[in-house]
C-alpha positions as CSV (number, residue, x, y, z in Angstrom):
1,M,4.7,50.4,-43.6
2,E,1.7,49.0,-41.8
3,Y,-0.5,49.0,-44.9
4,G,2.3,47.4,-46.9
5,L,2.6,44.5,-44.4
6,L,-1.2,44.1,-44.4
7,F,-1.3,43.9,-48.2
8,L,1.7,41.5,-48.3
9,R,0.2,39.2,-45.6
10,V,-3.2,39.1,-47.2
11,V,-2.0,38.4,-50.8
12,I,0.6,35.8,-49.8
13,G,-1.7,34.2,-47.3
14,A,-4.5,34.0,-49.8
15,I,-2.3,32.4,-52.4
16,F,-1.2,29.7,-49.9
17,F,-4.8,29.2,-48.6
18,A,-6.1,28.8,-52.1
19,H,-3.5,26.1,-52.8
20,G,-4.1,24.5,-49.4
21,S,-7.8,24.4,-49.9
22,Q,-7.3,22.6,-53.3
23,K,-5.4,19.9,-51.4
24,L,-7.6,19.8,-48.3
25,L,-11.1,20.4,-49.6
26,G,-10.9,20.0,-53.3
27,W,-11.8,23.6,-53.9
28,F,-10.6,25.6,-57.0
29,G,-10.3,22.4,-59.1
30,G,-8.1,20.6,-56.6
31,G,-8.2,16.9,-55.9
32,G,-8.9,17.1,-52.2
33,L,-7.0,14.9,-49.7
34,K,-7.6,11.7,-51.8
35,G,-6.3,13.2,-55.0
36,T,-3.4,14.9,-53.2
37,A,-2.5,11.5,-51.6
38,G,-2.5,9.8,-55.0
39,W,-0.3,12.6,-56.4
40,L,2.2,12.3,-53.5
41,D,2.2,8.5,-53.8
42,S,3.1,8.8,-57.5
43,M,6.1,10.9,-56.5
44,G,7.3,8.3,-54.1
45,F,6.3,9.8,-50.8
46,K,5.8,7.4,-47.9
47,A,2.5,7.5,-46.0
48,P,0.9,9.6,-48.8
49,S,-2.4,10.2,-46.9
50,L,-0.6,11.6,-43.9
51,M,1.7,13.7,-46.2
52,A,-1.4,15.0,-48.0
53,L,-2.9,16.2,-44.7
54,M,0.4,17.7,-43.7
55,V,0.9,19.7,-46.9
56,A,-2.7,20.8,-47.0
57,A,-2.5,22.0,-43.4
58,A,0.9,23.8,-44.1
59,E,-0.5,25.6,-47.1
60,S,-3.8,26.3,-45.5
61,S,-2.0,28.1,-42.7
62,G,-1.9,30.9,-45.2
63,L,-5.3,31.9,-43.7
64,L,-3.6,32.4,-40.3
65,F,-0.8,34.3,-42.1
66,A,-3.3,36.6,-43.8
67,F,-5.0,37.5,-40.5
68,G,-1.6,37.9,-38.8
69,F,-2.3,35.2,-36.2
70,L,0.5,33.0,-35.0
71,T,2.4,34.5,-37.8
72,P,5.9,32.9,-37.4
73,L,4.3,29.4,-37.1
74,A,2.2,30.0,-40.2
75,A,5.3,31.2,-42.0
76,L,7.1,28.1,-40.9
77,G,4.5,25.8,-42.4
78,M,4.3,27.8,-45.6
79,V,8.1,27.9,-46.1
80,S,8.5,24.2,-45.3
81,A,5.9,23.3,-47.9
82,M,7.7,25.4,-50.5
83,G,11.0,23.8,-49.6
84,V,9.6,20.4,-50.2
85,A,8.0,21.6,-53.4
86,I,11.3,23.0,-54.7
87,A,13.3,19.9,-53.8
88,S,10.8,17.3,-55.1
89,V,9.2,19.1,-58.1
90,H,10.7,22.3,-59.2
91,W,14.5,22.2,-58.8
92,K,15.2,19.9,-61.7
93,N,13.4,22.4,-64.0
94,G,15.7,25.3,-63.2
95,F,14.9,28.8,-62.0
96,F,12.2,30.2,-64.2
97,A,8.6,29.4,-63.3
98,G,7.6,29.4,-67.0
99,N,9.7,26.2,-67.3
100,G,8.2,24.7,-64.1
101,G,11.2,26.0,-62.1
102,Y,11.3,27.3,-58.5
103,E,11.1,31.0,-59.1
104,F,7.6,31.5,-57.7
105,N,8.2,29.2,-54.7
106,L,11.3,31.2,-53.9
107,A,9.4,34.5,-54.0
108,L,6.8,33.0,-51.6
109,I,9.5,31.8,-49.3
110,A,11.1,35.3,-49.3
111,A,7.8,37.0,-48.5
112,A,6.8,34.7,-45.7
113,T,10.3,34.9,-44.1
114,A,10.3,38.6,-44.4
115,V,7.0,38.9,-42.5
116,A,8.3,36.5,-39.9
117,A,11.3,38.7,-39.4
118,T,9.5,42.1,-39.4
119,G,6.4,41.0,-37.6
120,P,2.8,41.0,-38.9
121,G,2.3,44.7,-38.3
122,R,-0.3,46.8,-36.6
123,F,-3.3,45.3,-38.4
124,S,-3.0,41.8,-37.1
125,I,-4.4,39.5,-34.5
126,D,-0.9,39.0,-33.1
127,R,-0.7,42.7,-32.4
128,A,-4.2,42.8,-30.9
129,L,-3.1,39.9,-28.5
130,G,0.2,41.6,-27.7
131,L,2.2,38.7,-29.3
132,D,4.0,40.6,-32.1
133,D,6.8,42.1,-30.0
134,N,7.9,38.7,-28.8
135,W,7.1,36.9,-32.1
136,S,9.1,38.9,-34.6
137,G,12.7,39.9,-35.3
138,V,15.6,38.8,-37.4
139,W,16.0,35.6,-35.4
140,W,12.4,34.6,-36.1
141,G,13.1,34.9,-39.8
142,V,16.3,33.0,-39.5
143,G,14.5,30.4,-37.4
144,V,11.8,30.0,-40.0
145,L,14.4,29.4,-42.7
146,V,16.5,27.0,-40.7
147,L,13.6,24.9,-39.3
148,A,11.9,24.9,-42.7
149,A,15.1,23.7,-44.5
150,L,15.6,21.0,-41.9
151,S,12.0,19.8,-42.1
152,A,12.0,19.9,-45.9
153,A,15.3,17.9,-45.9
154,F,13.8,15.3,-43.6
155,I,10.6,15.0,-45.6
156,V,12.4,14.7,-48.9
157,G,15.3,12.7,-47.6
158,V,13.5,10.2,-45.3
159,L,9.8,10.3,-46.2
160,R,10.3,10.0,-49.9
161,S,11.8,7.3,-52.1
162,E,12.5,7.7,-55.7
163,P,9.3,7.2,-57.7
164,P,9.2,4.2,-59.9
165,A,10.7,4.8,-63.3
166,Q,8.3,5.3,-66.1
167,P,8.8,2.8,-68.9
168,A,10.5,4.3,-71.9
169,A,8.3,5.1,-74.9
170,T,8.9,2.8,-77.8
171,E,8.3,3.6,-81.4
172,A,6.1,1.3,-83.4
């Protein structure tokens, strides 16, 4: 079980960190904070520069998750970011990722929440610091899901207005 948790944390954490570093640092072909702010602005998010920093930090917390450090807090950031992504980008495309749907995001949410509920395992910084016994359990998983859903609802409901409608293409 311990090796499985380690593998799950490292892979999921690396996926999130890679996406976060695109937004934060412009690595892996990303736009950095400036590009991310422009993208968020085009989707109608208020305070796009602040939102860019928030999503970059939330996704970059995958590094903490991979190391098993402050695991439930890292999971909360990751799950919140995926909730916003589903609500603002993927939901309208349906379930399947091949159509731009939320399938992949949902798998990431499930993995992060499961680790928050079970704990990061023996090979983690949380275990080395003696935090894992107090920072895991079913209620931590439930808490991550509930707080992430509330934060995503606030971000999408309050900090986003509908983006301006694109003019309809006309035939010549």
